[in-house]
C-alpha positions in Angstrom: 0.0 0.0 0.0 2.8 2.4 0.9 4.4 1.8 -2.5 1.1 2.3 -4.3 0.5 5.7 -2.5 4.0 6.8 -3.2 3.7 6.2 -6.9 0.3 8.0 -6.9 1.8 11.0 -5.2 4.7 11.0 -7.6 2.3 10.9 -10.6 0.4 13.9 -9.2 3.6 15.8 -8.6 4.8 15.2 -12.2 1.4 16.2 -13.6 1.4 19.4 -11.6 4.9 20.2 -12.8 3.8 19.7 -16.4 0.9 22.0 -15.9 3.1 24.6 -14.4 5.6 24.4 -17.3 2.9 24.3 -20.0 3.1 27.5 -22.1 0.1 29.8 -21.8 -2.4 29.7 -24.7 -1.7 32.1 -27.5 -5.0 34.0 -27.2 -4.1 36.5 -30.0 -3.6 33.6 -32.4 -6.8 31.9 -31.2 -8.7 35.2 -31.6 -7.4 35.6 -35.2 -8.4 32.0 -36.0 -12.0 32.6 -34.7 -12.2 35.9 -36.7 -11.1 34.1 -39.9 -13.5 31.2 -39.4 -16.6 33.0 -38.1 -19.2 35.2 -39.8 -18.6 38.7 -38.4 -21.6 41.0 -39.0 -21.2 44.7 -38.2 -24.5 46.5 -38.5 -23.3 50.1 -38.7 -20.5 51.4 -40.9 -20.7 54.9 -42.3 -18.6 54.4 -45.4 -21.1 55.8 -48.0 -21.4 59.2 -46.3 -17.6 59.3 -45.8 -17.0 58.6 -49.5 -19.7 61.0 -50.6 -17.6 63.8 -48.9 -14.2 62.4 -49.8 -14.2 59.9 -52.6 -11.8 56.9 -52.3 -11.5 53.4 -53.5 -12.2 51.2 -50.5 -11.5 48.0 -52.4 -7.9 49.1 -51.8 -6.0 50.5 -48.8 -7.1 54.1 -48.1 -5.2 56.8 -46.2 -8.2 57.9 -44.2 -11.4 56.5 -42.6 -11.9 53.3 -40.5 -12.9 50.9 -43.3 -11.4 49.5 -46.4 -11.1 46.0 -47.9 -7.6 45.2 -46.7 -8.3 46.3 -43.1 -11.7 44.6 -43.0 -10.3 41.4 -44.4 -7.5 41.5 -41.9 -10.1 41.9 -39.2 -12.2 39.0 -40.4 -15.2 41.1 -41.3 -17.6 39.3 -43.6 -20.8 41.3 -43.6 -20.8 45.1 -43.3 -24.0 47.0 -43.2 -23.4 50.2 -45.1 -25.2 53.1 -43.5 -27.4 55.0 -45.9 -27.4 58.1 -43.7 -29.4 61.3 -44.5 -28.7 64.2 -42.2 -31.8 65.3 -40.2 -31.8 68.8 -41.7 -32.4 67.5 -45.2 -36.1 66.6 -44.4 -37.0 70.3 -44.1 -35.1 71.0 -47.3 -36.9 68.2 -49.2 -33.6 66.6 -50.1 -33.6 63.4 -48.0 -34.7 61.0 -50.8 -32.2 62.4 -53.2 -29.3 61.8 -50.8 -30.5 58.3 -50.0 -30.7 57.4 -53.7 -27.2 58.8 -54.2 -25.7 56.8 -51.4 -27.4 53.6 -52.5 -25.9 54.2 -55.9 -22.5 54.7 -54.3 -22.7 51.3 -52.6 -23.7 49.6 -55.8 -20.7 51.3 -57.5 -18.3 50.0 -54.8 -19.5 46.5 -55.5 -19.4 46.8 -59.3 -15.9 48.2 -59.3 -14.4 45.9 -56.7 -13.3 43.1 -58.9 -15.4 40.6 -57.0 -14.2 41.5 -53.5 -17.6 42.8 -52.4 -21.2 41.7 -53.2 -24.5 43.1 -52.1 -26.3 40.9 -49.5 -30.0 41.3 -49.0 -30.7 38.2 -46.9 -28.9 36.0 -44.3 -28.7 33.4 -47.0 -26.7 35.8 -49.1 -24.3 36.4 -46.2 -23.7 32.7 -45.6 -23.3 31.9 -49.3 -20.8 34.8 -49.8 -18.9 33.9 -46.7 -18.4 30.4 -48.1 -17.2 31.9 -51.4 -14.7 34.3 -49.7 -16.6 37.4 -50.8 -17.3 40.3 -48.4 -21.0 41.1 -48.1 -22.2 44.7 -48.2 -25.8 45.0 -46.9 -27.6 48.3 -46.4 -29.4 50.0 -43.5 -31.1 53.3 -43.9 -30.1 55.7 -41.0 -33.0 58.1 -40.7 -36.4 57.3 -42.2 -36.8 60.8 -43.7 -36.4 59.5 -47.3 -39.8 57.8 -47.0 -41.4 61.2 -47.4 -44.7 60.2 -45.8 -45.5 57.5 -48.4 -45.6 53.9 -47.4 -45.0 52.9 -51.0 -41.5 54.1 -50.6 -40.8 51.3 -48.2 -41.3 48.8 -51.1 -39.1 51.0 -53.3 -36.2 50.9 -50.7 -36.7 47.2 -50.0 -36.3 46.6 -53.8 -33.1 48.8 -53.7 -31.7 46.5 -50.9 -32.5 48.3 -47.7 -32.8 45.7 -44.9 -33.1 47.9 -41.8 -34.3 51.4 -41.2 -33.3 53.6 -38.3 -36.6 55.4 -37.9 -35.1 58.8 -37.0 -31.8 60.6 -36.4 -30.8 63.7 -34.5 -34.0 65.6 -35.0 -37.6 64.4 -34.7 -39.0 63.7 -38.2 -42.4 62.7 -39.7 -42.0 59.2 -38.3 -40.7 59.4 -34.8 -39.3 61.6 -32.0 -35.6 61.6 -31.6 -33.5 60.9 -28.4 -31.4 63.9 -29.3 -34.3 66.4 -29.8 -36.2 68.1 -27.0 -39.1 68.7 -29.5 -41.3 65.6 -28.8 -43.9 66.5 -31.3 -45.4 63.0 -31.4 -44.8 61.7 -27.9 -43.2 58.8 -29.5 -44.3 57.7 -33.0 -46.5 59.6 -35.4 -49.6 57.9 -36.8 -47.6 57.4 -40.0 -44.7 56.0 -37.9 -47.1 53.3 -36.5 -47.9 52.3 -40.1 -44.3 52.3 -41.1 -43.4 49.8 -38.4 -46.2 47.5 -39.5 -45.3 47.8 -43.2 -41.6 47.1 -42.4 -42.7 43.9 -40.6 -44.8 43.0 -43.7 -42.0 43.5 -46.1 -39.1 42.1 -44.1 -37.2 45.2 -43.2 -35.8 45.2 -39.7 -36.9 48.0 -37.4 -34.0 49.8 -35.8 -34.6 51.6 -32.5 -31.2 53.4 -32.3 -31.8 57.1 -32.1 -35.5 57.0 -31.2 -36.9 58.5 -28.0 -37.7 56.3 -25.1 -41.4 56.7 -25.7 -41.0 55.7 -29.4 -39.0 52.6 -28.3 -41.8 51.3 -26.1 -44.4 52.0 -28.8 -42.3 50.1 -31.4 -42.2 47.1 -29.1 -45.9 47.2 -28.7 -46.5 47.3 -32.4 -43.9 45.1 -34.0 -44.8 41.5 -34.6 -41.1 40.5 -35.0 -37.9 41.2 -33.1 -36.3 44.6 -33.6 -32.7 45.7 -33.4 -30.7 48.6 -32.0 -28.1 48.8 -34.8 -25.5 51.0 -33.0 -26.3 51.7 -29.3 -24.7 50.8 -26.0 -25.7 50.4 -22.4 -27.1 53.5 -20.5 -25.9 51.9 -17.3 -22.4 53.4 -18.1 -23.7 56.8 -19.3 -26.5 57.6 -16.8 -29.4 59.7 -18.1 -28.1 59.7 -21.7 -31.2 58.7 -23.8 -29.2 57.7 -26.9 -28.0 54.6 -25.1 -30.4 52.0 -23.8 -31.5 51.5 -20.2 -31.5 48.1 -18.6 -35.3 48.0 -18.8 -35.2 48.7 -22.5 -32.5 46.0 -23.1 -34.6 43.5 -21.2 -37.7 44.3 -23.1 -35.7 44.2 -26.4 -34.5 40.7 -25.5 -38.0 39.6 -24.4 -39.1 40.7 -27.9 -36.3 38.4 -29.4 -34.3 41.4 -30.5 -30.7 42.4 -30.2 -28.5 45.4 -29.2 -25.4 46.0 -31.3 -22.7 47.7 -29.2 -21.5 51.0 -30.5 -17.7 51.5 -30.2 -17.7 55.3 -30.0 -16.0 56.4 -26.8 -18.9 58.7 -25.9 -21.2 55.7 -26.0 -18.9 53.7 -23.7 -17.8 55.9 -20.8 -19.3 58.8 -18.9 -16.1 60.8 -19.1 -15.9 60.6 -22.9 -19.6 61.4 -23.2 -19.2 64.5 -21.1 -16.2 65.6 -23.2 -18.1 64.9 -26.5 -21.3 66.6 -25.4 -19.3 69.9 -25.5 -17.1 69.0 -28.5 -19.9 67.9 -30.9 -21.9 71.2 -31.1 -18.7 73.2 -31.2 -17.4 71.1 -34.1 -20.7 71.5 -36.0 -20.6 75.3 -35.5 -16.9 75.5 -36.6 -17.6 73.5 -39.8 -20.5 75.7 -40.7 -18.5 78.8 -40.1 -15.7 77.5 -42.3 -17.9 76.1 -45.1 -15.4 77.4 -47.6 -13.0 74.7 -46.5 -13.3 71.0 -47.4 -15.1 69.3 -44.5 -12.2 67.1 -43.7 -9.8 70.1 -43.4 -12.3 72.0 -41.3 -12.6 69.0 -39.0 -8.8 68.7 -38.7 -8.4 72.4 -37.9 -11.2 72.3 -35.3 -9.6 69.2 -33.6 -6.3 70.9 -33.3 -7.8 74.1 -31.8 -10.1 72.2 -29.5 -7.5 69.9 -28.1 -5.1 72.8 -27.5 -7.8 74.4 -25.2 -9.6 71.3 -23.7 -7.1 68.5 -23.9 -7.3 65.3 -25.9 -10.4 63.0 -26.1 -10.4 60.7 -23.1 -10.7 57.5 -25.2 -12.5 54.5 -23.9 -10.4 51.3 -23.6 -11.1 47.9 -25.0 -11.9 46.8 -21.5 -14.5 49.5 -21.2 -16.2 48.2 -24.4 -16.1 44.6 -23.1 -17.8 45.8 -20.0 -20.9 46.7 -22.2 -20.9 43.2 -23.6 -20.6 41.7 -20.1 -23.4 44.0 -18.9 -25.9 43.0 -21.6 -25.0 39.3 -21.3 -25.5 39.5 -17.5 -28.9 41.1 -18.0 -30.4 39.1 -20.8 -28.0 36.3 -21.9 -25.7 35.7 -24.8 -28.3 35.7 -27.5 -29.2 39.4 -27.6 -25.9 41.3 -28.2 -23.8 42.0 -31.3 -21.5 44.5 -33.0 -22.6 47.9 -34.4 -19.2 49.7 -34.3 -20.2 53.0 -36.0 -16.9 52.9 -37.9 -16.5 56.0 -40.1 -19.4 57.6 -38.1 -17.9 58.7 -34.8 -14.9 60.6 -36.0 -11.7 60.2 -34.0 -13.5 59.0 -30.8 -12.9 55.2 -31.3 -11.4 53.3 -28.3 -7.9 52.2 -27.9 -7.4 48.8 -29.7 -10.6 49.2 -31.7 -9.5 52.0 -34.0 -10.6 50.5 -37.4 -12.0 47.5 -39.2 -8.9 45.4 -38.7 -9.5 45.3 -34.9 -12.2 42.7 -34.5 -9.6 40.1 -33.3 -8.8 42.4 -30.4 -12.4 42.3 -29.3 -12.4 38.5 -29.7 -9.2 38.2 -27.6 -10.8 40.3 -24.9 -13.8 38.1 -24.9 -11.6 35.0 -24.6 -9.7 36.5 -21.7 -13.1 37.1 -20.0 -14.0 33.5 -20.3 -16.4 33.5 -23.2 -16.6 30.2 -25.2 -16.0 30.1 -28.9 -19.6 29.2 -29.5 -20.8 32.3 -27.5 -18.3 34.5 -29.3 -19.6 33.4 -32.7 -23.1 34.4 -31.5 -21.8 37.9 -30.7 -19.9 38.2 -33.9 -22.8 37.5 -36.2 -25.0 34.6 -35.5 -27.3 36.6 -33.2 -28.0 39.2 -35.8 -28.4 36.6 -38.6 -31.0 34.8 -36.4 -33.0 38.0 -35.9 -32.8 38.9 -39.6 -34.0 35.4 -40.6 -37.0 35.7 -38.2 -37.9 39.0 -39.8 -37.6 37.4 -43.3 -39.6 34.3 -42.2 -42.5 36.5 -40.9 -42.5 38.6 -44.1 -42.7 35.4 -46.2 -46.2 34.8 -44.6 -47.4 38.4 -45.1 -45.7 40.1 -48.1 -46.3 39.9 -51.8 -42.9 41.4 -52.6 -40.4 39.5 -54.7 
């Protein structure tokens, strides 16, 4: 017996020594593998508006911006929702539809001139098929419903042009919904037309996006929608108390109960209270400066403003990767792994992106952070794209029973 116990003790000692000497896992390499082998869907990238102001060929490496093909490919991005963004002021000027058509044309031009690097995706099936073929999918979401111009028939038009989600409103209340940014709550939520818009979007198979809407409008959308809805680029209000642009815990819970999903925005102002406070002063000052210097190219006016602002107020207090991961943890802790995804807002939040998430090559950094926090590969794949694809498919499936569109 003594000999037996001695040998067992020796075996345990050797095993423990082996465990101590085993090299730590290479999480960076594992993160890159997961990025390369998974479908990554980012529901909000503002490339079209960026290129409208400063044309460039994003099928090649570009000097500016957050997205181009080489960086997106390095990051493992497979499906990028191009934001068809119409500034709020265009509704009063009657120019929203013209801008939307122009930006949709621009996305189609990116695809047609990319030598097969990109293809438009109008369904989850397209995304999966193009992933298998090694082609990057460009889907389209309309940021601001102003181009509908009060006519439900325009929803069919934009569905036919490839729009697969609509953010009902942007920075000013419009003819559809009140905005989280606008003190003018003319509808106390949705307008009567907005109610019909939500129902028709359900019928056609266009995802309803509640980013930017007022809290009242959010609750009304959930009451009306027969299918899950998305927040395409929002984060958790828990970390930015009182800021209506982000979502409260109650809203995130209700969104999940509806089957929907919140896509975490990477902009530093969405992530930490310190950055939000800084940006709340910087944003209006920046807009005023650009308007006062309209004779300059917008990019140059932005550069000059940034230099002057930082000289007086100091640099942006950038959020960290860990700060962003805290938002994922918070949502998962509230409602589980099935209701969170990525809505980076690349090319839409200027120079406010967090450290280690500065452009479309950085998704592996996010994955590595999730691995370090104990997320399984299966759960990471849900965050990267499978959750969004599930919601999109459910919207399509419902529409198949209600819509006559082709």
